[in-house]
C-alpha positions as CSV (number, residue, x, y, z in Angstrom):
1,M,11.2,-11.3,9.9
2,P,11.0,-15.0,9.9
3,W,13.8,-16.7,11.7
4,S,13.6,-20.5,11.5
5,D,15.3,-21.3,14.8
6,L,13.2,-18.9,16.7
7,E,10.0,-20.2,15.1
8,R,10.7,-23.7,16.6
9,Q,10.5,-22.3,20.1
10,E,7.5,-23.4,22.1
11,S,4.7,-21.0,22.8
12,P,5.7,-18.5,25.6
13,P,4.7,-19.6,29.0
14,D,1.7,-18.2,30.8
15,V,2.4,-14.9,32.3
16,S,2.6,-15.1,36.1
17,P,1.3,-12.1,38.1
18,D,4.4,-12.2,40.3
19,L,6.6,-11.5,37.2
20,L,4.6,-8.6,35.7
21,G,6.8,-5.6,35.6
22,H,9.3,-7.3,37.9
23,M,13.0,-6.3,37.7
24,S,15.6,-8.3,39.4
25,F,19.4,-8.5,39.3
26,S,19.5,-12.2,39.0
27,W,21.5,-14.0,36.3
28,E,18.3,-15.3,34.7
29,F,17.0,-11.7,34.4
30,F,20.1,-10.4,32.7
31,A,20.4,-13.5,30.5
32,A,16.9,-12.8,29.2
33,L,17.6,-9.1,28.8
34,L,20.7,-9.9,26.7
35,S,18.7,-12.4,24.6
36,I,16.1,-9.8,23.9
37,I,18.7,-7.2,22.8
38,L,20.3,-9.8,20.4
39,I,16.9,-10.8,19.0
40,D,16.0,-7.2,18.4
41,L,19.3,-6.6,16.6
42,I,18.9,-9.6,14.4
43,L,15.2,-9.1,13.6
44,A,15.4,-5.4,13.0
45,G,17.1,-5.9,9.7
46,D,14.3,-7.2,7.5
47,N,11.8,-4.6,8.8
48,A,14.4,-1.9,8.2
49,V,14.8,-3.1,4.6
50,I,11.1,-2.8,4.0
51,I,10.9,0.7,5.4
52,A,14.0,2.0,3.7
53,M,12.8,0.7,0.3
54,A,9.3,2.0,0.8
55,V,10.4,5.5,1.7
56,R,13.0,5.8,-1.0
57,S,10.5,7.1,-3.6
58,L,9.4,9.9,-1.2
59,P,10.8,13.4,-1.3
60,R,13.8,13.8,0.9
61,K,12.0,16.0,3.4
62,Q,9.3,13.3,3.9
63,R,11.6,10.3,4.3
64,Q,12.4,10.8,8.0
65,K,8.7,11.2,8.7
66,G,8.0,8.0,6.9
67,I,10.7,6.2,8.8
68,L,9.5,7.4,12.2
69,F,5.8,6.9,11.5
70,G,6.5,3.5,9.9
71,S,8.7,2.3,12.8
72,G,6.2,3.5,15.4
73,A,3.3,1.8,13.6
74,A,5.4,-1.4,13.4
75,V,5.9,-1.5,17.2
76,L,2.3,-0.8,17.9
77,L,1.3,-3.7,15.7
78,R,3.8,-5.9,17.5
79,V,2.2,-5.0,20.9
80,A,-1.2,-5.9,19.5
81,L,0.1,-9.1,18.0
82,T,1.8,-10.2,21.2
83,F,-1.4,-11.8,22.5
84,F,-2.0,-13.8,19.4
85,A,1.4,-14.6,18.0
86,A,1.6,-18.3,19.0
87,Q,-1.8,-19.0,17.7
88,L,-1.3,-17.1,14.4
89,L,1.9,-19.0,13.6
90,Q,-0.1,-22.3,13.6
91,T,-2.9,-20.9,11.3
92,P,-2.8,-22.8,8.0
93,Y,-2.0,-20.8,4.9
94,L,-1.4,-17.6,6.8
95,K,2.3,-17.6,6.4
96,L,2.0,-18.9,2.8
97,V,-0.2,-16.0,1.8
98,G,2.0,-13.6,3.8
99,G,5.1,-14.9,2.0
100,L,3.6,-14.4,-1.4
101,F,2.7,-10.9,-0.4
102,I,6.2,-10.2,0.7
103,L,7.5,-11.4,-2.6
104,W,5.2,-9.1,-4.4
105,I,6.3,-6.2,-2.2
106,A,9.9,-7.1,-2.9
107,V,9.4,-6.9,-6.7
108,K,7.3,-3.8,-6.5
109,L,9.8,-1.9,-4.4
110,F,12.7,-3.1,-6.6
111,V,10.9,-1.8,-9.7
112,E,10.2,1.5,-7.9
113,G,13.9,1.8,-7.0
114,N,14.9,1.2,-10.7
115,P,18.6,0.5,-9.9
116,G,20.6,1.1,-13.1
117,E,17.5,1.9,-15.3
118,E,16.0,5.2,-16.3
119,V,12.3,4.8,-15.9
120,H,9.7,7.4,-15.1
121,R,8.5,6.8,-11.5
122,E,5.3,8.2,-10.2
123,A,5.7,10.2,-7.0
124,K,4.7,8.3,-3.9
125,T,2.9,10.0,-1.1
126,L,3.7,9.5,2.6
127,W,0.5,7.6,3.2
128,Q,1.2,5.2,0.3
129,A,4.6,4.4,1.8
130,L,3.1,4.0,5.3
131,W,0.5,1.6,3.9
132,V,3.2,-0.6,2.4
133,I,5.2,-0.5,5.6
134,V,2.2,-1.4,7.8
135,I,0.9,-4.2,5.7
136,A,4.3,-5.7,5.2
137,D,5.1,-5.5,9.0
138,I,1.8,-7.2,9.9
139,T,2.9,-10.0,7.6
140,M,6.4,-10.3,9.0
141,S,6.1,-9.5,12.7
142,V,4.2,-12.5,14.1
143,D,7.2,-14.7,14.7
144,N,9.3,-11.6,15.7
145,V,6.9,-11.0,18.5
146,L,6.9,-14.7,19.5
147,A,10.7,-14.7,19.7
148,V,10.7,-11.6,22.1
149,A,7.8,-13.0,24.1
150,G,9.5,-16.3,24.5
151,A,12.8,-14.7,25.6
152,S,10.9,-12.5,28.2
153,K,9.7,-15.7,30.0
154,G,6.4,-14.0,31.0
155,N,8.1,-10.9,32.4
156,L,6.0,-7.9,31.3
157,F,8.9,-5.5,31.9
158,L,11.2,-7.5,29.6
159,L,8.5,-7.8,27.0
160,I,7.8,-4.1,26.9
161,F,11.5,-3.4,26.9
162,G,12.1,-5.7,24.0
163,L,9.2,-4.2,21.9
164,G,10.3,-0.6,22.7
165,L,14.0,-1.3,22.0
166,S,13.1,-2.3,18.5
167,I,12.0,1.3,17.7
168,P,15.5,2.9,17.8
169,F,17.1,-0.2,16.1
170,V,14.6,0.0,13.2
171,V,14.7,3.8,12.9
172,F,18.5,3.9,12.8
173,T,18.9,1.0,10.4
174,S,16.2,2.3,8.1
175,S,17.7,5.8,8.0
176,L,21.2,4.4,7.3
177,L,19.9,2.1,4.5
178,S,17.8,4.9,3.0
179,M,20.9,7.1,2.7
180,L,23.1,4.3,1.4
181,M,20.6,3.3,-1.2
182,D,21.0,6.8,-2.8
183,K,24.7,6.5,-2.8
184,Y,25.1,2.8,-3.6
185,P,22.1,1.6,-5.7
186,V,23.4,-2.0,-5.5
187,I,22.0,-2.1,-2.0
188,I,18.5,-2.2,-3.6
189,Y,19.5,-5.5,-5.1
190,I,20.6,-6.8,-1.7
191,G,17.4,-5.5,-0.1
192,A,15.2,-7.1,-2.7
193,A,17.1,-10.4,-2.3
194,V,16.7,-10.3,1.5
195,L,12.9,-9.8,1.1
196,G,12.8,-12.6,-1.5
197,K,14.5,-14.9,1.1
198,V,12.1,-13.8,3.8
199,G,9.1,-14.5,1.6
200,A,10.4,-18.0,0.7
201,E,11.1,-18.9,4.3
202,M,7.5,-17.8,5.3
203,I,6.0,-20.0,2.5
204,I,8.2,-23.0,3.3
205,T,7.5,-22.9,7.0
206,D,3.7,-22.5,6.7
207,P,2.1,-25.4,8.7
208,V,0.4,-26.7,5.6
209,M,3.7,-26.8,3.6
210,V,5.6,-28.4,6.5
211,E,2.9,-31.1,6.9
212,R,2.8,-31.9,3.1
213,F,6.5,-31.7,2.2
214,N,8.6,-31.4,5.4
215,A,11.5,-30.2,3.3
216,P,14.9,-30.8,4.8
217,A,17.1,-27.8,5.7
218,G,19.2,-28.1,2.5
219,V,16.1,-27.8,0.3
220,Q,14.8,-24.9,2.3
221,Y,18.1,-23.0,1.9
222,A,18.1,-23.7,-1.9
223,M,14.5,-22.4,-2.2
224,E,15.4,-19.3,-0.3
225,A,18.3,-18.7,-2.7
226,V,16.1,-19.3,-5.8
227,F,13.4,-16.9,-4.5
228,A,16.0,-14.2,-3.6
229,L,17.4,-14.4,-7.1
230,G,14.0,-14.7,-8.7
231,V,12.8,-11.4,-7.2
232,I,15.7,-9.6,-8.8
233,V,15.2,-11.3,-12.2
234,L,11.5,-10.6,-12.2
235,G,12.1,-7.0,-11.1
236,K,14.6,-6.4,-13.9
237,L,12.3,-7.9,-16.5
238,W,9.4,-5.7,-15.3
239,V,11.7,-2.6,-15.4
240,R,12.8,-3.4,-19.0
241,W,9.2,-4.0,-20.0
242,K,8.2,-0.6,-18.6
243,T,11.2,0.9,-20.4
244,S,10.2,-0.6,-23.8
245,T,6.6,0.6,-23.4
246,K,7.7,4.2,-22.8
247,K,9.7,4.3,-26.1
């Protein structure tokens, strides 16, 4: 999940052999530990939205499997991305393309949720849901990893702890959202808007976009709001078009 303040952090410092796996009871250690817990709590939200919306079309018996497998795959991807996060964030057009992909995913999942509309939905398999989760998480996790890596200050124990802690956070949040979406379909609107905001933030903060436009904070927030609303509007238009073609 893009988080502008975290993205402005400098690249994580080189890992010192003396710190690998080292636990201490110093103030610095516990401050870093608390920072990682807070980062995981904040960053778990967007990934949980993706997972909850992706598994919503699954049969109820398969939803928990989708959540568990999707969360596990997400963490494995973050471990792999840890070694490349700082470099990937500076790759031109990577976040721009990723942001566009997230916007497409947001509209697609909104349409599949069909809040307030009766449209025939094709059954989704567990593997199809996992594919959406994995691809979306690859797109969204680079700066998440950089935030945790930066807060760990080169301590391998803290880094592994932070990546591992994200599993229960994402699983719990995804499960809760999945159940709430069945009871309160309006949450699908909120989820789609959140993903629209994430996609816009990724596009705006791409190195190429920053270099060319260097949009002030106010413009960035306005664009995020426009994209959040645009995802819902486009999704509703798509649902109505599908409804009219079925008649």
